[in-house]
N, C-alpha and C positions, 0 to 999 in steps of 0.2 A: 740289984744288974739294971743297968740304966736300959729302957725299950731301944732300938735303934733309929736312929733321924731318918727322918724322909728327908731325901732329895727334894731340893727348890727346885720346881720348873721354872727354866731360865724365860723371862720374856721376851715373844719376839718385836724384833726393832723393825718395822717396816713390813709388818705382816700381812694378811689379806682384812681386808673392811669386815666389820660386819653389813649383812645383804642390806638394813634400811639404810648402812652410814652411806655404802654403797650407790644407792639409787638416789638418795640425796645428791651425792658430789656429782652423780652423771645430768641431775638434770640442771645443776649451779654452773658445771664447766661447760657445759652444749652452750648455754648463753652468752658466759664469758668469751667462747671462743669466738662466737659470731661477733660480739663486740672488739675481742682484741683484731678481727679481721677488718673491721669497719676504723679503728684506731691506725693500726697500719696505713691504710688507703688515705685518715684523714692526714696522716705527718707526711706523705709523699705528696699528697696535694699540698701542702703547707708550704713545702720546700721549693716545689715547683713556683709556686706563686709568688714566693718572696724572692725567686732569684732568677726569673723569667723577667728580662728586660722591660717588658711593654707591664706589664704586671706586677709591678715591683710597691708602684703608687700606689695602686691600690686596695696591694693589702696592707700598706702602714695605712692609708688613710681609713679601709672598714675597720682596722684594729685600734686605732686612736677615736674612732666614734664615739661622742660620750652621750648618756641618755639617762633618764632615772632622775625622783626628786631630788632636784637639788635641795631643800629643807628640810630635806631626815639622812642628808649626807649619803646620799645615794647617787649622782650623778656621777657616775661611774663608764669607764671606757667597753666598750666592745669585749677585748682580752680581760678587763679588771671584774667585768663580770662572769666571763668564762669563768676563770680562776677561781673568784671567792662567790661566785652563785651557784653555778653547776658543779662544781665540784664538790659542794654542801651534800649534793645527791648521791653523789659516787661513797661520799664516808657517810651517809646516812645509812647505807647498804653495807660499808664496811662494819659498822657499829652494832648490826642485826649479826651480820655473820661472826662477828667476836661472841656477841651473846651467846650465840647457838652454840659454836664453841666449847662456852664456859660451862653452858648448863645441860650439854646434849650430845655434845661432840668430842674428842679426843682430848678438849684441854678441859674436859669433868674429871678424869683419873689424873690425879696425880705424877703416878708413874708413868701414865702413857704421856702426860704433857712433860716431862722431863726432856725429852728429844728433842720435837720441834722447838720449842720452847730455847733451850740452850743453842739448838742449832740456830736461831732465829736472832739471837742474841749476840753468837760471835760472828753470824752474818753480818752486824751492822757494827761491829766493834771493832771487828777486820780493817774493812772498809776506811770508816774512820780513822785509824791510824794509820794505814797504808795514805792515806790523803794527808794527815798531819807530820807525818815524817816528810813524805815529797816538797812541801811546802816550807817545813822548817828548813831543810837542804838547800832549797831555792828562793829561799826569802820572799817568800808566796803570803799574801792573804790567808786567815783561818777559817776565816769565814763560814766558807765552805765546805767546812768539815762533814757537815749532815749528810748534802747531797748524795754523794753513793750510796747510802745506809740501804737505799729502796728499792724493793722487788718490786715490778708489775706484772701482775699475774694473768691481765687479759694479753697484753703484748707478748708473754712467754706461751701462754695456748695458741697463742696466732702464729709462733712461726713453729708448734709442733701442728698446728694445722696446713699450713702452708709448705710446710719437707713430708708433710704425710704418716710423720712417726706414732706408730701405736705405742701408749703406755701401760703396765698396768697400774690398775685403780690406786694399789699404796700407795705409788711413787705418784701420781696426780694428789693423793692426798695429802701427802709430805708438800708437795709444793704450794698448794691451795693453804694446807697449815701454816708455813712458814709465810706465805706473805698475810696471812691475818694477824700471825705475832706480829708480824712487819710493820703492818699499818696501826697498831697499838701503839709502838713504840715511837715511831711516828710523828701521830698524833702527837702523842707528850711531847716530843722534841720540836713542835710548831710550837702549841701551847705553851711552853718552857722559855726555849728559844728565840722564839720569835715575836714576843710581844714587848711592844715597845712603850707607848703612855697608855693607862691604865682609865678608863671613864667609869667611874665609880657607879654613878647614876643609870647610865645605860647596863653594866654589867647588873648589876642590881635587878634590873628590869628584866634582861635576860634570866635571870638564874630565878626571875620570879613567872617566868612565861616557861621554865620548865617543868615550876612545881605546880603548876595548873596541868600541863602536856601528861605527868604522871598522874595526878589525881584522876583527871579525866580518863586514862586507861586503867585504872585502879576499878572505877564506877562501872566500867564495861561499857562506857559512852563509842557508840559507833557513829560512822559516818564522814566522809573525808572532807567534807562542806566545813567542818568544826576545826579538824586538826591542819589541812594546810594551811588557812587563814592562821590558826595560829604559828605554824611552823617561819612563815614568811615573816611575821611578828617578831618569831626568837631572833632567827635569822637574820635580821635588820639592828635588831637589836646589841648582836652579838657583834657584829660588824662595826656597830659606832663606840663598843665596849674597849677594842684597842685589840682583843684577842683575834686569833683568826675565825672567819665565820665559819668558816669549815667544821671546827670544832662542837658549832650546835649541831650540825648535823649526826654529829659520832654521839654527843648528849641520848640526842631523842632516840639514835636506832638501839643503843644501850637500854632503854629503859622497856622498849617492848618485850611481851611475855615469848620464849621461846622454849615453852614445854609446854607439852598438849593436857588436858585435862581431860576427864571422862566425857564421851561422846564428840570429843573431837577428832578428828583424823590430821589434822594440820595446825600446828600453836599459829597466835594470832603474827608473830614474828615472822615464821615462813610464810603463811599466806601475804603476808606487805610484801615480803621481801620479791617473792614471786611478783607480784605485780608491778616493784617500784627498780627491779634487776634490769631490765631489759630498756626503762630510759637511762637510767645511769649506764649501762655495759653501751647502747645503744646510739645513745643522740649525748648527754651530758659529755661524758671521757670522750669520745671522739672531736666534737665542738673545744673540748677545751685543747685538745692537741693538734687542732687547725688553727688557734691564735695563739699556741705559745712557741710549735715547732720550727717557725717559718725564721729561721735564722742564716741570715745570708752564707753561702759554702762557696769557696774560689781554693783555687792550690793555695793561695799565700794562707788564706783562712785556716785550714786544715794545716799548714806546718806549724801554723804557733801552737795549734792544738797541745801539738808535741813538745812545745816550748817554751811556754808558761807554765811555772808551779801549779797555778790552782788549775788549769786544764786537765794537765798532764794526771795530776792527784784522783781526776773525778775519774779519768780513763782508767787507770790503774787501780784505783779502788773498785770501782765494776768490774772489770774484768781477772783481777789477780786477788782481790782482797775480798768479796765475796765469796769466791770458790775454795779459796785456803779458808777463811773465817767457817763457813756452813759444812765443808766437809773435813776440816778439824774439830768444831765442835761437836758434828754426828759418830766422829770416830769416838772420841774424849767420853764421851755420855756411856758410848756402848763399852768401849775398853773400863769405866770403871762404875757401872752396874751391871744390875743381873742380866742386860739385855744381852740379845744376840742379835745378830742381821738375819732376815729371814734367808732359807736355805735358797728358796728361789730366785733370788738377788745374790749379787756380786758387788763391791766395792766401787769399781768402775763404773755402776751406776749412779750410787751417792754422787761420786764425782763427777759424774756429765750433770746430776741435777743442780748441783753445786753452780756448774756452771751456769747453766739454765738461768738461775736464779738474779746473775750477773746481769742481765734485762731490766736497768731501773728507768721508767720513761715516764709516769704520769707524776708522780710524788715525789720523784727527783727533780723533773722542770718547775713545778712547783714549790724545793726549796732553793732554789736553786734563783727564783725569784725573787725567795726572800730573803736571801742571805744577801744578793748583790744589786737589789732593787737599785739602789742609787749608784751605781754604775752600770747603764745601760751597754756601754760597748764591752764588759768584762760578764753582764748577763747572759748577754747572745753568745760570748765563745766561752761561757760553763755550759748553756743548752746545746751547742755544738757536738761540746766532748761526753753529753749525759747521749747523743744520737751516736757519738763515733764509739763510746764505750761499747754500749747496747748492740750495737751492728758487731763490733766483735765479739763480744759476749754469745750472741747469737747465732756466729758463724763456728766459733770453737764448740758450743754444746751438740749444734745442730751435726759436726763433725763427728762424735764422741757418739751421740745417740744413734746415728744411721751405723756405727760401727756393731753395735747391739739388736738393729731394728726386729732381725730374725728371732732373736730371742725372745724381745716382747711381744711380737706377733705370736707366737707358742701358748706365751704363758695369757695372754687377753684373749686369744682362741680355748684356753680350758677355761678361764674364768666364766664366758660366754655361752659354755656348748649347755645345751638344755633339752638333749634326747628323748627325752619324756614327755615335751612340751605342754610344761605347765606355766611357762610365764616365770619358773625360778631357776638359774642356774645349778648345774647340776652341784656345784663342788660346795652347795649350803646345806645339800643334802642327805650328805653321805651317811648321818646320824640318825635319819630317818627312815624308818621301818617298811615306811610304806611306799616310799619311792622305791625299795629296793624291790619291792614285790610288783611297783609298775613294770623296773626294769626290767626282770624276769619274764614279766607277761609279752612282753615288747619281744624280747628275746627268744621266749619261744614260737612268736607266730613268726619270727624270721628262719628259727630252725625250722618250721614245719613248712615253708616255702620252701628252703632251700634244701630239703627230704624230695618234695614233688619235683622239682627240676632235677633230681639226680635221677630219679624213677623216670620221668620223660625221657630222660638222655638216654639211660640204658636200655628203654623199651625203644627208643629209635635206633642203636644200634644193633640191638637183636632182630630188625627186620631189614636188616643189609646184608643180602649174602656175602660170606666171605670179610664183614667189613672190621675196620680196625679195632681190635681190642681182642679176637676172635684167639684160641687158641691154635694156636701154630700158625699163624696167621706172618707169614714172612715176605720181605721187600723184593721182586721179582728182582 
């Protein structure tokens, strides 16, 4: 006779995070939120600078101003420096984030990684498909298929900050992990599809520089004065190799160690990310936005966005493709695996987050420049389409999230409640006997205080002749 089979407990999808993961997430998203607000301000400033008649010429002059050593192939415009130079810092941080997720975060466990990876892949494939179908139907160019595939986490968080919506940590982690996987595949798209002519000597030099970078890290060599000059050399060689220069940033980020050793409170990767993230979110990305988002906006230009297949494909890809792709990928994963959606959340929450992921800005603008760089007019129109699509996605997400805002606030209050005031939220201490003993002591003190107050109240009533509550007391 065989023993009865023990039922397998279904794994929760979008369940509560562990305390260390929640702490890391809170710190990371705080910086990204501030950077996202700066990103919004930079985008608005760029649009005003590029569209106010008296200032438009100045914007073009500054963007087209060239500087840098020509002998090294680096005599670039300011806009070019922002796209290829400053964004390398952004992708360096993205590389560290990806490495950390792979070795210490949600992507470390294959079972837990299935949901965000499938959702992110569907969230890139469906927008690309929507763009392609739109352009096949309208006889447009297929070059921009990758433009609507990227999610901008900083912009999305800035929208949340502006509208004042609180989100449970599980939803924020889902959004962040989606963006990390998104960035990985965006990097691969840039490296594979937007590399024209290779310079083997420069590429070999960049590879040798990366090898030296890796060896120095393994030998435990420290000092920014060693790594920063080396990183600049690697970036310059990568730029001249024909491969997009931001790939150098990703490669160096992936080489950092993101696991802690004995005696370490934080890994080197986390330590460097903590130092560099403010530079990326607060300076590099906003400056890129300032010199990339300045596109002419007029009634006719806005109308053209919905009239041309290339620009319409970008808008539909961001607004419709992203939402359906991520929501569909999440639903399919839960449907065909043993995972089940956390009882604290509903599918309406997943749909709202999928809509929020339709905000594509930084990487979408970059890919738009790479895809249509030879056509200045179409490049500007595609940038306008990215802005409009992101704005529509933000409005849709805001509406959907606001409908559930009261529920989110209750969940956040429950996550943050710390009645014993030990610095750890109570939901993470339910299995700790010491926590329950502390709470029992707190409640006993409260009960004693209430008994004292009750006794004083009875004593006060007893001293009043004919006081209320005496037997036989009747109204006159």
